[in-house]
DOPA-954896 format. One record per residue: residue number from 1; residue in three letters; chain; x, y, z of N, C-alpha, C in turn. Coordinates in Angstrom, 2 decimals. Example, Ala and Ser with C-alpha at 12.3 -4.5 7.8 and 13.67 -1.06 7.14 Angstrom:
<nodes>
<node><nr>1</nr><rest>ALA</rest><kette>A</kette><n_xx>13.19</n_xx><n_yy>-5.69</n_yy><n_zz>7.80</n_zz><ca_xx>12.30</ca_xx><ca_yy>-4.50</ca_yy><ca_zz>7.80</ca_zz><c_xx>13.20</c_xx><c_yy>-3.30</c_yy><c_zz>7.80</c_zz></node>
<node><nr>2</nr><rest>SER</rest><kette>A</kette><n_xx>12.85</n_xx><n_yy>-2.25</n_yy><n_zz>7.08</n_zz><ca_xx>13.67</ca_xx><ca_yy>-1.06</ca_yy><ca_zz>7.14</ca_zz><c_xx>12.90</c_xx><c_yy>0.03</c_yy><c_zz>7.87</c_zz></node>
</nodes>
This chain:
<nodes>
<node><nr>1</nr><rest>UNK</rest><kette>A</kette><n_xx>-44.28</n_xx><n_yy>53.61</n_yy><n_zz>51.07</n_zz><ca_xx>-44.55</ca_xx><ca_yy>52.73</ca_yy><ca_zz>52.43</ca_zz><c_xx>-46.47</c_xx><c_yy>53.27</c_yy><c_zz>52.63</c_zz></node>
<node><nr>2</nr><rest>UNK</rest><kette>A</kette><n_xx>-47.05</n_xx><n_yy>51.55</n_yy><n_zz>52.34</n_zz><ca_xx>-48.54</ca_xx><ca_yy>51.78</ca_yy><ca_zz>52.85</ca_zz><c_xx>-48.46</c_xx><c_yy>51.93</c_yy><c_zz>54.00</c_zz></node>
<node><nr>3</nr><rest>UNK</rest><kette>A</kette><n_xx>-49.47</n_xx><n_yy>52.77</n_yy><n_zz>54.64</n_zz><ca_xx>-49.61</ca_xx><ca_yy>53.13</ca_yy><ca_zz>56.22</ca_zz><c_xx>-51.04</c_xx><c_yy>52.78</c_yy><c_zz>56.13</c_zz></node>
<node><nr>4</nr><rest>UNK</rest><kette>A</kette><n_xx>-51.45</n_xx><n_yy>51.67</n_yy><n_zz>57.27</n_zz><ca_xx>-52.68</ca_xx><ca_yy>51.47</ca_yy><ca_zz>57.25</ca_zz><c_xx>-53.24</c_xx><c_yy>51.55</c_yy><c_zz>58.28</c_zz></node>
<node><nr>5</nr><rest>UNK</rest><kette>A</kette><n_xx>-54.15</n_xx><n_yy>51.87</n_yy><n_zz>58.90</n_zz><ca_xx>-55.16</ca_xx><ca_yy>53.41</ca_yy><ca_zz>59.91</ca_zz><c_xx>-55.32</c_xx><c_yy>52.52</c_yy><c_zz>60.80</c_zz></node>
<node><nr>6</nr><rest>UNK</rest><kette>A</kette><n_xx>-55.09</n_xx><n_yy>51.04</n_yy><n_zz>61.13</n_zz><ca_xx>-55.46</ca_xx><ca_yy>50.79</ca_yy><ca_zz>61.81</ca_zz><c_xx>-53.77</c_xx><c_yy>50.13</c_yy><c_zz>63.29</c_zz></node>
<node><nr>7</nr><rest>UNK</rest><kette>A</kette><n_xx>-53.81</n_xx><n_yy>50.67</n_yy><n_zz>64.51</n_zz><ca_xx>-52.74</ca_xx><ca_yy>50.28</ca_yy><ca_zz>64.82</ca_zz><c_xx>-52.03</c_xx><c_yy>48.60</c_yy><c_zz>65.58</c_zz></node>
<node><nr>8</nr><rest>UNK</rest><kette>A</kette><n_xx>-50.85</n_xx><n_yy>48.57</n_yy><n_zz>65.23</n_zz><ca_xx>-50.78</ca_xx><ca_yy>46.93</ca_yy><ca_zz>64.94</ca_zz><c_xx>-50.99</c_xx><c_yy>46.33</c_yy><c_zz>66.89</c_zz></node>
<node><nr>9</nr><rest>UNK</rest><kette>A</kette><n_xx>-51.49</n_xx><n_yy>45.69</n_yy><n_zz>66.82</n_zz><ca_xx>-52.39</ca_xx><ca_yy>44.26</ca_yy><ca_zz>68.24</ca_zz><c_xx>-50.87</c_xx><c_yy>44.51</c_yy><c_zz>69.11</c_zz></node>
<node><nr>10</nr><rest>UNK</rest><kette>A</kette><n_xx>-50.61</n_xx><n_yy>45.22</n_yy><n_zz>70.21</n_zz><ca_xx>-49.60</ca_xx><ca_yy>44.46</ca_yy><ca_zz>71.58</ca_zz><c_xx>-49.12</c_xx><c_yy>43.02</c_yy><c_zz>70.44</c_zz></node>
<node><nr>11</nr><rest>UNK</rest><kette>A</kette><n_xx>-49.78</n_xx><n_yy>41.78</n_yy><n_zz>70.91</n_zz><ca_xx>-48.88</ca_xx><ca_yy>40.98</ca_yy><ca_zz>70.57</ca_zz><c_xx>-48.31</c_xx><c_yy>40.19</c_yy><c_zz>69.34</c_zz></node>
<node><nr>12</nr><rest>UNK</rest><kette>A</kette><n_xx>-49.21</n_xx><n_yy>41.59</n_yy><n_zz>68.22</n_zz><ca_xx>-48.29</ca_xx><ca_yy>41.39</ca_yy><ca_zz>66.95</ca_zz><c_xx>-46.95</c_xx><c_yy>42.22</c_yy><c_zz>67.25</c_zz></node>
<node><nr>13</nr><rest>UNK</rest><kette>A</kette><n_xx>-46.81</n_xx><n_yy>43.42</n_yy><n_zz>67.73</n_zz><ca_xx>-45.48</ca_xx><ca_yy>43.36</ca_yy><ca_zz>68.54</ca_zz><c_xx>-44.48</c_xx><c_yy>42.58</c_yy><c_zz>68.85</c_zz></node>
<node><nr>14</nr><rest>UNK</rest><kette>A</kette><n_xx>-45.07</n_xx><n_yy>42.11</n_yy><n_zz>70.46</n_zz><ca_xx>-43.66</ca_xx><ca_yy>41.60</ca_yy><ca_zz>70.76</ca_zz><c_xx>-43.40</c_xx><c_yy>40.16</c_yy><c_zz>70.43</c_zz></node>
<node><nr>15</nr><rest>UNK</rest><kette>A</kette><n_xx>-44.57</n_xx><n_yy>40.13</n_yy><n_zz>69.51</n_zz><ca_xx>-44.09</ca_xx><ca_yy>38.44</ca_yy><ca_zz>68.20</ca_zz><c_xx>-42.86</c_xx><c_yy>39.11</c_yy><c_zz>67.07</c_zz></node>
<node><nr>16</nr><rest>UNK</rest><kette>A</kette><n_xx>-43.69</n_xx><n_yy>39.85</n_yy><n_zz>66.82</n_zz><ca_xx>-41.87</ca_xx><ca_yy>40.37</ca_yy><ca_zz>65.74</ca_zz><c_xx>-41.35</c_xx><c_yy>40.74</c_yy><c_zz>66.26</c_zz></node>
<node><nr>17</nr><rest>UNK</rest><kette>A</kette><n_xx>-40.91</n_xx><n_yy>41.47</n_yy><n_zz>67.78</n_zz><ca_xx>-39.45</ca_xx><ca_yy>41.44</ca_yy><ca_zz>68.81</ca_zz><c_xx>-38.99</c_xx><c_yy>39.93</c_yy><c_zz>68.59</c_zz></node>
<node><nr>18</nr><rest>UNK</rest><kette>A</kette><n_xx>-40.29</n_xx><n_yy>38.94</n_yy><n_zz>68.76</n_zz><ca_xx>-39.39</ca_xx><ca_yy>38.35</ca_yy><ca_zz>69.93</ca_zz><c_xx>-38.96</c_xx><c_yy>36.80</c_yy><c_zz>68.00</c_zz></node>
<node><nr>19</nr><rest>UNK</rest><kette>A</kette><n_xx>-40.02</n_xx><n_yy>37.10</n_yy><n_zz>67.07</n_zz><ca_xx>-39.22</ca_xx><ca_yy>36.50</ca_yy><ca_zz>65.71</ca_zz><c_xx>-37.27</c_xx><c_yy>36.92</c_yy><c_zz>65.80</c_zz></node>
<node><nr>20</nr><rest>UNK</rest><kette>A</kette><n_xx>-37.24</n_xx><n_yy>38.59</n_yy><n_zz>66.40</n_zz><ca_xx>-36.67</ca_xx><ca_yy>38.54</ca_yy><ca_zz>66.06</ca_zz><c_xx>-34.83</c_xx><c_yy>38.51</c_yy><c_zz>67.82</c_zz></node>
<node><nr>21</nr><rest>UNK</rest><kette>A</kette><n_xx>-35.63</n_xx><n_yy>37.81</n_yy><n_zz>67.84</n_zz><ca_xx>-35.06</ca_xx><ca_yy>36.97</ca_yy><ca_zz>68.89</ca_zz><c_xx>-35.00</c_xx><c_yy>38.12</c_yy><c_zz>70.32</c_zz></node>
<node><nr>22</nr><rest>UNK</rest><kette>A</kette><n_xx>-35.63</n_xx><n_yy>39.41</n_yy><n_zz>70.14</n_zz><ca_xx>-35.78</ca_xx><ca_yy>40.06</ca_yy><ca_zz>71.68</ca_zz><c_xx>-36.63</c_xx><c_yy>40.06</c_yy><c_zz>72.06</c_zz></node>
<node><nr>23</nr><rest>UNK</rest><kette>A</kette><n_xx>-36.68</n_xx><n_yy>40.16</n_yy><n_zz>73.29</n_zz><ca_xx>-37.92</ca_xx><ca_yy>40.48</ca_yy><ca_zz>74.53</ca_zz><c_xx>-38.30</c_xx><c_yy>41.33</c_yy><c_zz>74.78</c_zz></node>
<node><nr>24</nr><rest>UNK</rest><kette>A</kette><n_xx>-39.86</n_xx><n_yy>42.42</n_yy><n_zz>74.97</n_zz><ca_xx>-39.38</ca_xx><ca_yy>44.12</ca_yy><ca_zz>75.69</ca_zz><c_xx>-39.07</c_xx><c_yy>44.51</c_yy><c_zz>76.19</c_zz></node>
<node><nr>25</nr><rest>UNK</rest><kette>A</kette><n_xx>-38.42</n_xx><n_yy>43.58</n_yy><n_zz>77.71</n_zz><ca_xx>-37.38</ca_xx><ca_yy>43.21</ca_yy><ca_zz>78.38</ca_zz><c_xx>-35.98</c_xx><c_yy>44.16</c_yy><c_zz>78.57</c_zz></node>
<node><nr>26</nr><rest>UNK</rest><kette>A</kette><n_xx>-35.54</n_xx><n_yy>42.87</n_yy><n_zz>77.99</n_zz><ca_xx>-33.77</ca_xx><ca_yy>43.52</ca_yy><ca_zz>76.53</ca_zz><c_xx>-33.68</c_xx><c_yy>44.51</c_yy><c_zz>76.18</c_zz></node>
<node><nr>27</nr><rest>UNK</rest><kette>A</kette><n_xx>-35.36</n_xx><n_yy>44.42</n_yy><n_zz>75.88</n_zz><ca_xx>-35.10</ca_xx><ca_yy>45.73</ca_yy><ca_zz>74.72</ca_zz><c_xx>-35.13</c_xx><c_yy>48.04</c_yy><c_zz>75.19</c_zz></node>
<node><nr>28</nr><rest>UNK</rest><kette>A</kette><n_xx>-36.00</n_xx><n_yy>47.44</n_yy><n_zz>75.91</n_zz><ca_xx>-35.87</ca_xx><ca_yy>48.57</ca_yy><ca_zz>77.47</ca_zz><c_xx>-35.04</c_xx><c_yy>48.22</c_yy><c_zz>78.86</c_zz></node>
<node><nr>29</nr><rest>UNK</rest><kette>A</kette><n_xx>-34.00</n_xx><n_yy>46.94</n_yy><n_zz>78.32</n_zz><ca_xx>-32.93</ca_xx><ca_yy>47.17</ca_yy><ca_zz>79.41</ca_zz><c_xx>-31.45</c_xx><c_yy>48.12</c_yy><c_zz>78.52</c_zz></node>
<node><nr>30</nr><rest>UNK</rest><kette>A</kette><n_xx>-31.45</n_xx><n_yy>47.94</n_yy><n_zz>77.39</n_zz><ca_xx>-30.81</ca_xx><ca_yy>47.87</ca_yy><ca_zz>76.32</ca_zz><c_xx>-30.94</c_xx><c_yy>49.00</c_yy><c_zz>76.12</c_zz></node>
<node><nr>31</nr><rest>UNK</rest><kette>A</kette><n_xx>-31.84</n_xx><n_yy>49.93</n_yy><n_zz>76.05</n_zz><ca_xx>-32.32</ca_xx><ca_yy>51.03</ca_yy><ca_zz>75.94</ca_zz><c_xx>-31.94</c_xx><c_yy>52.03</c_yy><c_zz>77.25</c_zz></node>
<node><nr>32</nr><rest>UNK</rest><kette>A</kette><n_xx>-31.29</n_xx><n_yy>51.90</n_yy><n_zz>77.88</n_zz><ca_xx>-31.23</ca_xx><ca_yy>51.73</ca_yy><ca_zz>79.71</ca_zz><c_xx>-32.20</c_xx><c_yy>52.23</c_yy><c_zz>80.65</c_zz></node>
<node><nr>33</nr><rest>UNK</rest><kette>A</kette><n_xx>-33.29</n_xx><n_yy>51.44</n_yy><n_zz>80.26</n_zz><ca_xx>-34.59</ca_xx><ca_yy>51.85</ca_yy><ca_zz>80.79</ca_zz><c_xx>-35.04</c_xx><c_yy>50.77</c_yy><c_zz>81.64</c_zz></node>
<node><nr>34</nr><rest>UNK</rest><kette>A</kette><n_xx>-35.74</n_xx><n_yy>51.35</n_yy><n_zz>82.39</n_zz><ca_xx>-36.45</ca_xx><ca_yy>49.95</ca_yy><ca_zz>83.66</ca_zz><c_xx>-37.24</c_xx><c_yy>48.82</c_yy><c_zz>82.30</c_zz></node>
<node><nr>35</nr><rest>UNK</rest><kette>A</kette><n_xx>-36.69</n_xx><n_yy>47.26</n_yy><n_zz>82.57</n_zz><ca_xx>-37.38</ca_xx><ca_yy>46.52</ca_yy><ca_zz>82.14</ca_zz><c_xx>-38.53</c_xx><c_yy>46.13</c_yy><c_zz>81.53</c_zz></node>
<node><nr>36</nr><rest>UNK</rest><kette>A</kette><n_xx>-39.34</n_xx><n_yy>46.96</n_yy><n_zz>82.50</n_zz><ca_xx>-40.56</ca_xx><ca_yy>46.66</ca_yy><ca_zz>82.32</ca_zz><c_xx>-41.51</c_xx><c_yy>48.12</c_yy><c_zz>81.53</c_zz></node>
<node><nr>37</nr><rest>UNK</rest><kette>A</kette><n_xx>-40.38</n_xx><n_yy>49.51</n_yy><n_zz>81.66</n_zz><ca_xx>-40.75</ca_xx><ca_yy>50.20</ca_yy><ca_zz>80.98</ca_zz><c_xx>-41.83</c_xx><c_yy>50.68</c_yy><c_zz>80.04</c_zz></node>
<node><nr>38</nr><rest>UNK</rest><kette>A</kette><n_xx>-40.77</n_xx><n_yy>49.65</n_yy><n_zz>78.33</n_zz><ca_xx>-41.00</ca_xx><ca_yy>50.07</ca_yy><ca_zz>77.12</ca_zz><c_xx>-42.82</c_xx><c_yy>49.57</c_yy><c_zz>77.27</c_zz></node>
<node><nr>39</nr><rest>UNK</rest><kette>A</kette><n_xx>-43.26</n_xx><n_yy>48.67</n_yy><n_zz>77.94</n_zz><ca_xx>-44.50</ca_xx><ca_yy>47.98</ca_yy><ca_zz>77.91</ca_zz><c_xx>-45.53</c_xx><c_yy>49.55</c_yy><c_zz>78.28</c_zz></node>
<node><nr>40</nr><rest>UNK</rest><kette>A</kette><n_xx>-45.16</n_xx><n_yy>50.57</n_yy><n_zz>78.50</n_zz><ca_xx>-45.74</ca_xx><ca_yy>51.60</ca_yy><ca_zz>78.91</ca_zz><c_xx>-46.82</c_xx><c_yy>51.91</c_yy><c_zz>77.35</c_zz></node>
<node><nr>41</nr><rest>UNK</rest><kette>A</kette><n_xx>-46.01</n_xx><n_yy>51.73</n_yy><n_zz>76.20</n_zz><ca_xx>-46.14</ca_xx><ca_yy>52.09</ca_yy><ca_zz>75.09</ca_zz><c_xx>-47.20</c_xx><c_yy>51.61</c_yy><c_zz>74.40</c_zz></node>
<node><nr>42</nr><rest>UNK</rest><kette>A</kette><n_xx>-48.04</n_xx><n_yy>50.69</n_yy><n_zz>74.96</n_zz><ca_xx>-49.54</ca_xx><ca_yy>50.42</ca_yy><ca_zz>75.00</ca_zz><c_xx>-50.70</c_xx><c_yy>50.50</c_yy><c_zz>75.53</c_zz></node>
<node><nr>43</nr><rest>UNK</rest><kette>A</kette><n_xx>-50.60</n_xx><n_yy>51.86</n_yy><n_zz>76.44</n_zz><ca_xx>-51.64</ca_xx><ca_yy>51.85</ca_yy><ca_zz>76.56</ca_zz><c_xx>-51.26</c_xx><c_yy>53.91</c_yy><c_zz>76.47</c_zz></node>
<node><nr>44</nr><rest>UNK</rest><kette>A</kette><n_xx>-50.29</n_xx><n_yy>53.75</n_yy><n_zz>76.28</n_zz><ca_xx>-49.96</ca_xx><ca_yy>55.70</ca_yy><ca_zz>75.75</ca_zz><c_xx>-49.49</c_xx><c_yy>56.09</c_yy><c_zz>75.39</c_zz></node>
<node><nr>45</nr><rest>UNK</rest><kette>A</kette><n_xx>-49.39</n_xx><n_yy>57.15</n_yy><n_zz>74.37</n_zz><ca_xx>-48.13</ca_xx><ca_yy>57.37</ca_yy><ca_zz>73.22</ca_zz><c_xx>-47.25</c_xx><c_yy>57.69</c_yy><c_zz>74.03</c_zz></node>
<node><nr>46</nr><rest>UNK</rest><kette>A</kette><n_xx>-45.63</n_xx><n_yy>57.20</n_yy><n_zz>73.85</n_zz><ca_xx>-44.79</ca_xx><ca_yy>57.57</ca_yy><ca_zz>74.65</ca_zz><c_xx>-43.17</c_xx><c_yy>58.26</c_yy><c_zz>72.79</c_zz></node>
<node><nr>47</nr><rest>UNK</rest><kette>A</kette><n_xx>-43.25</n_xx><n_yy>58.70</n_yy><n_zz>71.90</n_zz><ca_xx>-42.11</ca_xx><ca_yy>58.97</ca_yy><ca_zz>71.20</ca_zz><c_xx>-40.82</c_xx><c_yy>58.23</c_yy><c_zz>71.03</c_zz></node>
<node><nr>48</nr><rest>UNK</rest><kette>A</kette><n_xx>-40.38</n_xx><n_yy>58.73</n_yy><n_zz>72.71</n_zz><ca_xx>-39.21</ca_xx><ca_yy>57.72</ca_yy><ca_zz>72.61</ca_zz><c_xx>-39.37</c_xx><c_yy>55.98</c_yy><c_zz>72.46</c_zz></node>
<node><nr>49</nr><rest>UNK</rest><kette>A</kette><n_xx>-39.74</n_xx><n_yy>55.74</n_yy><n_zz>73.59</n_zz><ca_xx>-40.30</ca_xx><ca_yy>53.87</ca_yy><ca_zz>73.19</ca_zz><c_xx>-40.85</c_xx><c_yy>53.81</c_yy><c_zz>71.53</c_zz></node>
<node><nr>50</nr><rest>UNK</rest><kette>A</kette><n_xx>-41.94</n_xx><n_yy>54.40</n_yy><n_zz>71.22</n_zz><ca_xx>-42.40</ca_xx><ca_yy>54.15</ca_yy><ca_zz>70.60</ca_zz><c_xx>-40.87</c_xx><c_yy>53.92</c_yy><c_zz>68.92</c_zz></node>
<node><nr>51</nr><rest>UNK</rest><kette>A</kette><n_xx>-40.13</n_xx><n_yy>54.73</n_yy><n_zz>68.95</n_zz><ca_xx>-38.99</ca_xx><ca_yy>54.87</ca_yy><ca_zz>68.33</ca_zz><c_xx>-38.07</c_xx><c_yy>53.25</c_yy><c_zz>68.18</c_zz></node>
<node><nr>52</nr><rest>UNK</rest><kette>A</kette><n_xx>-37.95</n_xx><n_yy>53.63</n_yy><n_zz>69.79</n_zz><ca_xx>-37.39</ca_xx><ca_yy>52.43</ca_yy><ca_zz>69.84</ca_zz><c_xx>-37.56</c_xx><c_yy>51.08</c_yy><c_zz>69.77</c_zz></node>
<node><nr>53</nr><rest>UNK</rest><kette>A</kette><n_xx>-38.70</n_xx><n_yy>50.55</n_yy><n_zz>69.95</n_zz><ca_xx>-39.72</ca_xx><ca_yy>49.48</ca_yy><ca_zz>69.53</ca_zz><c_xx>-39.15</c_xx><c_yy>49.37</c_yy><c_zz>68.08</c_zz></node>
<node><nr>54</nr><rest>UNK</rest><kette>A</kette><n_xx>-39.69</n_xx><n_yy>50.62</n_yy><n_zz>66.77</n_zz><ca_xx>-40.40</ca_xx><ca_yy>50.70</ca_yy><ca_zz>65.66</ca_zz><c_xx>-38.16</c_xx><c_yy>50.38</c_yy><c_zz>64.93</c_zz></node>
<node><nr>55</nr><rest>UNK</rest><kette>A</kette><n_xx>-37.37</n_xx><n_yy>51.14</n_yy><n_zz>65.67</n_zz><ca_xx>-36.16</ca_xx><ca_yy>51.07</ca_yy><ca_zz>65.17</ca_zz><c_xx>-35.47</c_xx><c_yy>49.44</c_yy><c_zz>65.53</c_zz></node>
<node><nr>56</nr><rest>UNK</rest><kette>A</kette><n_xx>-36.35</n_xx><n_yy>48.89</n_yy><n_zz>66.60</n_zz><ca_xx>-35.28</ca_xx><ca_yy>46.92</ca_yy><ca_zz>66.61</ca_zz><c_xx>-36.85</c_xx><c_yy>45.89</c_yy><c_zz>65.24</c_zz></node>
<node><nr>57</nr><rest>UNK</rest><kette>A</kette><n_xx>-37.24</n_xx><n_yy>46.88</n_yy><n_zz>65.10</n_zz><ca_xx>-38.07</ca_xx><ca_yy>46.20</ca_yy><ca_zz>63.79</ca_zz><c_xx>-37.60</c_xx><c_yy>46.64</c_yy><c_zz>62.87</c_zz></node>
<node><nr>58</nr><rest>UNK</rest><kette>A</kette><n_xx>-37.22</n_xx><n_yy>47.36</n_yy><n_zz>62.54</n_zz><ca_xx>-36.73</ca_xx><ca_yy>48.35</ca_yy><ca_zz>61.26</ca_zz><c_xx>-38.02</c_xx><c_yy>49.01</c_yy><c_zz>60.44</c_zz></node>
<node><nr>59</nr><rest>UNK</rest><kette>A</kette><n_xx>-38.61</n_xx><n_yy>48.93</n_yy><n_zz>60.91</n_zz><ca_xx>-39.93</ca_xx><ca_yy>50.35</ca_yy><ca_zz>60.41</ca_zz><c_xx>-39.35</c_xx><c_yy>51.88</c_yy><c_zz>60.61</c_zz></node>
<node><nr>60</nr><rest>UNK</rest><kette>A</kette><n_xx>-41.05</n_xx><n_yy>52.51</n_yy><n_zz>60.88</n_zz><ca_xx>-41.05</ca_xx><ca_yy>53.29</ca_yy><ca_zz>61.82</ca_zz><c_xx>-42.91</c_xx><c_yy>53.29</c_yy><c_zz>62.98</c_zz></node>
<node><nr>61</nr><rest>UNK</rest><kette>A</kette><n_xx>-42.12</n_xx><n_yy>54.41</n_yy><n_zz>63.35</n_zz><ca_xx>-43.02</ca_xx><ca_yy>54.83</ca_yy><ca_zz>64.82</ca_zz><c_xx>-45.22</c_xx><c_yy>54.42</c_yy><c_zz>64.29</c_zz></node>
<node><nr>62</nr><rest>UNK</rest><kette>A</kette><n_xx>-44.49</n_xx><n_yy>55.25</n_yy><n_zz>62.45</n_zz><ca_xx>-46.01</ca_xx><ca_yy>55.42</ca_yy><ca_zz>62.37</ca_zz><c_xx>-46.74</c_xx><c_yy>54.74</c_yy><c_zz>61.35</c_zz></node>
<node><nr>63</nr><rest>UNK</rest><kette>A</kette><n_xx>-46.17</n_xx><n_yy>53.61</n_yy><n_zz>61.20</n_zz><ca_xx>-46.43</ca_xx><ca_yy>52.42</ca_yy><ca_zz>60.63</ca_zz><c_xx>-46.77</c_xx><c_yy>51.25</c_yy><c_zz>61.39</c_zz></node>
<node><nr>64</nr><rest>UNK</rest><kette>A</kette><n_xx>-46.21</n_xx><n_yy>51.70</n_yy><n_zz>62.13</n_zz><ca_xx>-46.73</ca_xx><ca_yy>50.12</ca_yy><ca_zz>63.07</ca_zz><c_xx>-48.43</c_xx><c_yy>51.26</c_yy><c_zz>64.40</c_zz></node>
<node><nr>65</nr><rest>UNK</rest><kette>A</kette><n_xx>-48.06</n_xx><n_yy>52.56</n_yy><n_zz>64.46</n_zz><ca_xx>-48.89</ca_xx><ca_yy>53.13</ca_yy><ca_zz>65.52</ca_zz><c_xx>-49.63</c_xx><c_yy>54.31</c_yy><c_zz>64.58</c_zz></node>
<node><nr>66</nr><rest>UNK</rest><kette>A</kette><n_xx>-49.98</n_xx><n_yy>54.00</n_yy><n_zz>63.62</n_zz><ca_xx>-50.54</ca_xx><ca_yy>55.04</ca_yy><ca_zz>62.75</ca_zz><c_xx>-51.56</c_xx><c_yy>55.96</c_yy><c_zz>63.54</c_zz></node>
<node><nr>67</nr><rest>UNK</rest><kette>A</kette><n_xx>-52.22</n_xx><n_yy>55.64</n_yy><n_zz>64.06</n_zz><ca_xx>-52.55</ca_xx><ca_yy>56.50</ca_yy><ca_zz>64.48</ca_zz><c_xx>-52.64</c_xx><c_yy>57.40</c_yy><c_zz>65.38</c_zz></node>
<node><nr>68</nr><rest>UNK</rest><kette>A</kette><n_xx>-51.79</n_xx><n_yy>58.06</n_yy><n_zz>66.42</n_zz><ca_xx>-50.44</ca_xx><ca_yy>58.53</ca_yy><ca_zz>66.86</ca_zz><c_xx>-50.36</c_xx><c_yy>59.41</c_yy><c_zz>66.18</c_zz></node>
<node><nr>69</nr><rest>UNK</rest><kette>A</kette><n_xx>-50.14</n_xx><n_yy>58.90</n_yy><n_zz>64.34</n_zz><ca_xx>-48.79</ca_xx><ca_yy>59.54</ca_yy><ca_zz>63.63</ca_zz><c_xx>-49.94</c_xx><c_yy>60.39</c_yy><c_zz>62.96</c_zz></node>
<node><nr>70</nr><rest>UNK</rest><kette>A</kette><n_xx>-50.69</n_xx><n_yy>60.52</n_yy><n_zz>62.52</n_zz><ca_xx>-52.20</ca_xx><ca_yy>61.00</ca_yy><ca_zz>61.75</ca_zz><c_xx>-51.82</c_xx><c_yy>62.57</c_yy><c_zz>61.65</c_zz></node>
<node><nr>71</nr><rest>UNK</rest><kette>A</kette><n_xx>-51.37</n_xx><n_yy>63.15</n_yy><n_zz>60.40</n_zz><ca_xx>-51.39</ca_xx><ca_yy>64.46</ca_yy><ca_zz>60.35</ca_zz><c_xx>-52.50</c_xx><c_yy>65.27</c_yy><c_zz>61.03</c_zz></node>
<node><nr>72</nr><rest>UNK</rest><kette>A</kette><n_xx>-51.97</n_xx><n_yy>66.00</n_yy><n_zz>61.41</n_zz><ca_xx>-53.70</ca_xx><ca_yy>66.89</ca_yy><ca_zz>62.16</ca_zz><c_xx>-55.35</c_xx><c_yy>67.12</c_yy><c_zz>61.32</c_zz></node>
<node><nr>73</nr><rest>UNK</rest><kette>A</kette><n_xx>-54.13</n_xx><n_yy>66.88</n_yy><n_zz>59.48</n_zz><ca_xx>-55.40</ca_xx><ca_yy>66.95</ca_yy><ca_zz>58.43</ca_zz><c_xx>-55.84</c_xx><c_yy>66.31</c_yy><c_zz>58.34</c_zz></node>
<node><nr>74</nr><rest>UNK</rest><kette>A</kette><n_xx>-55.25</n_xx><n_yy>64.95</n_yy><n_zz>58.85</n_zz><ca_xx>-56.68</ca_xx><ca_yy>63.39</ca_yy><ca_zz>58.89</ca_zz><c_xx>-57.62</c_xx><c_yy>62.96</c_yy><c_zz>60.08</c_zz></node>
<node><nr>75</nr><rest>UNK</rest><kette>A</kette><n_xx>-56.45</n_xx><n_yy>63.74</n_yy><n_zz>60.64</n_zz><ca_xx>-56.82</ca_xx><ca_yy>63.77</ca_yy><ca_zz>62.42</ca_zz><c_xx>-58.69</c_xx><c_yy>64.21</c_yy><c_zz>62.65</c_zz></node>
<node><nr>76</nr><rest>UNK</rest><kette>A</kette><n_xx>-58.34</n_xx><n_yy>65.35</n_yy><n_zz>61.87</n_zz><ca_xx>-59.89</ca_xx><ca_yy>66.45</ca_yy><ca_zz>62.78</ca_zz><c_xx>-60.93</c_xx><c_yy>65.98</c_yy><c_zz>61.00</c_zz></node>
<node><nr>77</nr><rest>UNK</rest><kette>A</kette><n_xx>-61.94</n_xx><n_yy>66.17</n_yy><n_zz>61.68</n_zz><ca_xx>-63.11</ca_xx><ca_yy>65.52</ca_yy><ca_zz>60.64</ca_zz><c_xx>-63.22</c_xx><c_yy>66.79</c_yy><c_zz>59.25</c_zz></node>
<node><nr>78</nr><rest>UNK</rest><kette>A</kette><n_xx>-63.76</n_xx><n_yy>66.97</n_yy><n_zz>58.21</n_zz><ca_xx>-63.58</ca_xx><ca_yy>68.11</ca_yy><ca_zz>57.19</ca_zz><c_xx>-65.03</c_xx><c_yy>69.07</c_yy><c_zz>58.25</c_zz></node>
<node><nr>79</nr><rest>UNK</rest><kette>A</kette><n_xx>-64.84</n_xx><n_yy>70.53</n_yy><n_zz>57.80</n_zz><ca_xx>-65.76</ca_xx><ca_yy>70.77</ca_yy><ca_zz>58.01</ca_zz><c_xx>-67.32</c_xx><c_yy>71.08</c_yy><c_zz>57.83</c_zz></node>
<node><nr>80</nr><rest>UNK</rest><kette>A</kette><n_xx>-67.92</n_xx><n_yy>70.93</n_yy><n_zz>59.20</n_zz><ca_xx>-69.69</ca_xx><ca_yy>71.18</ca_yy><ca_zz>58.03</ca_zz><c_xx>-70.17</c_xx><c_yy>72.68</c_yy><c_zz>58.35</c_zz></node>
<node><nr>81</nr><rest>UNK</rest><kette>A</kette><n_xx>-71.30</n_xx><n_yy>72.37</n_yy><n_zz>57.32</n_zz><ca_xx>-71.67</ca_xx><ca_yy>73.67</ca_yy><ca_zz>56.87</ca_zz><c_xx>-72.20</c_xx><c_yy>74.57</c_yy><c_zz>57.89</c_zz></node>
<node><nr>82</nr><rest>UNK</rest><kette>A</kette><n_xx>-72.53</n_xx><n_yy>74.92</n_yy><n_zz>58.41</n_zz><ca_xx>-73.78</ca_xx><ca_yy>75.50</ca_yy><ca_zz>59.97</ca_zz><c_xx>-74.61</c_xx><c_yy>76.58</c_yy><c_zz>58.50</c_zz></node>
<node><nr>83</nr><rest>UNK</rest><kette>A</kette><n_xx>-75.98</n_xx><n_yy>75.72</n_yy><n_zz>58.30</n_zz><ca_xx>-77.11</ca_xx><ca_yy>76.20</ca_yy><ca_zz>57.74</ca_zz><c_xx>-77.40</c_xx><c_yy>77.60</c_yy><c_zz>59.36</c_zz></node>
<node><nr>84</nr><rest>UNK</rest><kette>A</kette><n_xx>-77.09</n_xx><n_yy>78.02</n_yy><n_zz>60.40</n_zz><ca_xx>-77.91</ca_xx><ca_yy>78.67</ca_yy><ca_zz>60.85</ca_zz><c_xx>-77.56</c_xx><c_yy>80.62</c_yy><c_zz>60.49</c_zz></node>
<node><nr>85</nr><rest>UNK</rest><kette>A</kette><n_xx>-78.37</n_xx><n_yy>80.84</n_yy><n_zz>59.98</n_zz><ca_xx>-77.81</ca_xx><ca_yy>82.23</ca_yy><ca_zz>60.27</ca_zz><c_xx>-78.42</c_xx><c_yy>83.08</c_yy><c_zz>61.41</c_zz></node>
<node><nr>86</nr><rest>UNK</rest><kette>A</kette><n_xx>-77.79</n_xx><n_yy>84.03</n_yy><n_zz>61.91</n_zz><ca_xx>-77.90</ca_xx><ca_yy>84.87</ca_yy><ca_zz>62.70</ca_zz><c_xx>-78.53</c_xx><c_yy>86.42</c_yy><c_zz>62.21</c_zz></node>
</nodes>
């Protein structure tokens, strides 16, 4: 599966859910959470919420939020040579 490096916009996530006849509030309640709980996923990483939303969209969290799921080697810049000698 091809991964884009940019996270989905919150409007795209909400729209994709609505196209499936689901609102974020309904999804929150069906997961046993308070109605506005899943909204927190737009401002911070929350793996459980990311999984709930991804499953509703029949995908995986790393497709929706690639920046949160990049491997450590992809997140870290390559080491730079130190030209200074002691």
